[in-house]
SEGURO-800369 format. One record per residue (C-alpha): residue in one letter; x negated, y, z negated. Coordinates in nm, 3 decimals, padded with zeros to 5 digits. Layout:
SEGURO-800369
  res     east    north       up
    a        X        Y        Z
...
***
This chain:
SEGURO-800369
  res     east    north       up
    x   00.616   00.684   02.831
    x   00.863   00.909   02.648
    x   01.178   00.780   02.481
    x   01.382   00.986   02.724
    x   01.223   00.809   03.020
    x   01.276   00.469   02.856
    x   01.643   00.537   02.795
    x   01.701   00.668   03.151
    x   01.528   00.368   03.302
    x   01.744   00.113   03.127
    x   02.010  -00.075   03.332
    x   02.365   00.050   03.292
    x   02.587  -00.171   03.069
    x   02.960  -00.226   03.090
    x   03.011   00.015   02.799
    x   02.860   00.299   02.998
    x   03.144   00.516   03.130
    x   03.150   00.556   03.503
    x   03.205   00.915   03.620
    x   03.519   00.956   03.831
    x   03.529   01.187   04.131
    x   03.885   01.290   04.200
    x   03.820   01.524   04.487
    x   03.548   01.490   04.748
    x   03.543   01.866   04.784
    x   03.405   01.889   04.433
    x   03.091   01.707   04.535
    x   02.791   01.936   04.558
    x   02.708   02.002   04.920
    x   02.344   01.984   05.020
    x   02.240   02.129   05.349
    x   01.980   01.923   05.529
    x   01.768   02.144   05.749
    x   01.570   01.969   06.021
    x   01.195   01.977   05.963
    x   01.151   02.255   06.220
    x   00.814   02.371   06.093
    x   00.662   02.026   06.119
    x   00.821   01.974   06.457
    x   00.689   02.304   06.589
    x   00.342   02.231   06.453
    x   00.347   01.892   06.618
    x   00.457   02.039   06.949
    x   00.192   02.309   06.922
    x  -00.080   02.053   06.859
    x   00.038   01.846   07.153
    x   00.040   02.151   07.379
    x  -00.310   02.247   07.263
    x  -00.441   01.901   07.340
    x  -00.273   01.906   07.679
    x  -00.421   02.246   07.753
    x  -00.767   02.131   07.650
    x  -00.730   01.825   07.870
    x  -00.623   02.041   08.164
    x  -00.916   02.278   08.110
    x  -01.155   01.981   08.091
    x  -01.008   01.839   08.412
    x  -01.045   02.169   08.595
    x  -01.413   02.183   08.500
    x  -01.487   01.831   08.619
    x  -01.620   01.834   08.977
    x  -01.443   01.602   09.217
    x  -01.579   01.386   09.494
    x  -01.761   01.536   09.789
    x  -01.555   01.514   10.106
    x  -01.688   01.289   10.377
    x  -01.913   01.484   10.614
    x  -01.936   01.791   10.386
    x  -02.313   01.772   10.354
    x  -02.368   01.737   10.729
    x  -02.137   02.034   10.795
    x  -02.314   02.245   10.537
    x  -02.653   02.204   10.703
    x  -02.508   02.311   11.040
    x  -02.386   02.647   10.908
    x  -02.530   02.987   10.980
    x  -02.442   03.262   10.732
    x  -02.520   03.631   10.718
    x  -02.748   03.795   10.466
    x  -02.607   04.104   10.289
    x  -02.818   04.313   10.529
    x  -02.638   04.161   10.828
    x  -02.884   03.919   10.993
    x  -02.793   03.550   11.037
    x  -02.970   03.268   10.856
    x  -02.946   02.899   10.946
    x  -02.898   02.685   10.635
    x  -03.104   02.409   10.792
    x  -03.415   02.610   10.700
    x  -03.355   02.513   10.336
    x  -03.352   02.143   10.406
    x  -03.661   01.939   10.316
    x  -03.703   02.058   09.957
    x  -03.470   02.038   09.655
    x  -03.210   02.313   09.665
    x  -02.989   02.457   09.394
    x  -02.691   02.615   09.567
    x  -02.495   02.864   09.356
    x  -02.152   03.002   09.453
    x  -02.098   03.334   09.279
    x  -01.938   03.679   09.307
    x  -02.000   04.026   09.168
    x  -01.647   04.029   09.020
    x  -01.711   03.706   08.823
    x  -01.852   03.774   08.471
    x  -01.987   03.419   08.408
    x  -02.158   03.434   08.747
    x  -02.335   03.758   08.657
    x  -02.432   03.622   08.315
    x  -02.609   03.318   08.458
    x  -02.802   03.497   08.734
    x  -03.100   03.591   08.510
    x  -03.121   03.225   08.402
    x  -03.125   03.115   08.766
    x  -03.388   03.376   08.847
    x  -03.608   03.243   08.564
    x  -03.558   02.885   08.684
    x  -03.666   02.988   09.032
    x  -03.973   03.172   08.902
    x  -04.080   02.871   08.695
    x  -04.012   02.599   08.951
    x  -04.047   02.744   09.302
    x  -04.414   02.641   09.304
    x  -04.296   02.284   09.240
    x  -04.082   02.292   09.553
    x  -03.751   02.411   09.411
    x  -03.533   02.651   09.610
    x  -03.230   02.849   09.497
    x  -02.975   02.994   09.735
    x  -02.690   03.214   09.618
    x  -02.371   03.209   09.825
    x  -02.166   03.518   09.751
    x  -01.789   03.475   09.771
    x  -01.763   03.849   09.802
    x  -01.796   04.150   10.031
    x  -02.137   04.243   10.165
    x  -02.118   04.603   10.040
    x  -02.051   04.489   09.683
    x  -02.339   04.242   09.696
    x  -02.581   04.498   09.841
    x  -02.488   04.741   09.565
    x  -02.535   04.476   09.298
    x  -02.875   04.347   09.410
    x  -03.003   04.703   09.455
    x  -02.950   04.747   09.080
    x  -03.028   04.389   08.976
    x  -03.292   04.248   09.213
    x  -03.315   03.871   09.247
    x  -03.616   03.670   09.357
    x  -03.413   03.405   09.541
    x  -03.217   03.469   09.861
    x  -02.848   03.557   09.879
    x  -02.622   03.483   10.175
    x  -02.262   03.583   10.234
    x  -02.001   03.306   10.218
    x  -01.701   03.541   10.198
    x  -01.357   03.392   10.143
    x  -01.469   03.089   10.344
    x  -01.697   03.006   10.053
    x  -01.397   02.883   09.853
    x  -01.312   02.625   10.120
    x  -01.677   02.523   10.144
    x  -01.702   02.472   09.767
    x  -01.382   02.265   09.771
    x  -01.538   02.035   10.031
    x  -01.821   01.980   09.784
    x  -01.589   01.885   09.497
    x  -01.475   02.218   09.351
    x  -01.104   02.132   09.378
    x  -00.983   02.441   09.188
    x  -01.214   02.677   09.378
    x  -01.343   02.827   09.054
    x  -01.663   03.027   09.008
    x  -01.943   02.987   08.935
    x  -02.002   02.656   09.108
    x  -02.348   02.502   09.145
    x  -02.466   02.213   09.362
    x  -02.804   02.041   09.369
    x  -02.927   01.896   09.698
    x  -03.212   01.650   09.725
    x  -03.497   01.708   09.970
    x  -03.323   01.482   10.223
    x  -03.011   01.699   10.213
    x  -02.777   01.491   10.000
    x  -02.583   01.618   09.698
    x  -02.730   01.491   09.371
    x  -02.510   01.664   09.117
    x  -02.283   01.966   09.069
    x  -02.122   02.176   08.798
    x  -01.816   02.398   08.775
    x  -01.862   02.685   08.531
    x  -02.149   02.871   08.373
    x  -02.483   02.692   08.362
    x  -02.684   02.634   08.045
    x  -03.060   02.606   07.994
    x  -03.008   02.241   07.902
    x  -02.830   02.171   08.231
    x  -03.104   02.339   08.433
    x  -03.374   02.148   08.243
    x  -03.203   01.818   08.324
    x  -03.169   01.916   08.691
    x  -03.535   02.008   08.718
    x  -03.625   01.642   08.666
    x  -03.397   01.526   08.948
    x  -03.638   01.635   09.222
***
C-alpha cells in the first residue's frame, strides 16, 4: 500500500477540521440517469424469449378432435384433373398425409424429400397423399413442371379446417400427419420436414 492510501484510510481525529457547507446550492449537483440501456436490453431479451416461446407453441401440434379420423376417411376429394377420389381407398396401409400449397415456400422445398421417401418406402407399404390447400389450376401448372410420384388431391380452403381438426390449431403450412394401417393418427408435425423426422416415421409402420 502507498503512504497516501494509508493516510486516507485512517480514522478522522478531533483535530481534523470539519468542512462547513454554508449554502446547499453550493453542493455539486449530480444527475442520476436511470439505467435505460440495461432496462431496454432486459426488455428486449424478455421479448425475444416470449417470441421464441410463442413460435415454439405455434409449431407444436395440438390434440386431434374427437371423430376427426372417422370424418377424414369418409371424405371424397377431387384430383387436380377433376375426378373424385374416395379417401377410404388409402386406408389399410400406413399413410403420410401432407397439407401443402404452391404459394408456400417450405412446402415446395420439402416435396422432393417426400418424393424420395415415397420412392424408397412405397414397396414396404408406405403411401403419401398430398392435399393441396390451393386452386386446381395452380396445382396442375406446378406438377406439370415438377412431377411427383405420389398422388395429389385438392383440399381447397376447406383443407385449413380439416388440418385444424387434426391438431393444426394455427392452420399453418406445411402440415404432415401419419396414419397407421388401421386408420388412426400416429404422429404429426407443423412446419417443414427433415430427413431425420422422416427416418423416425418410417419405423412407425
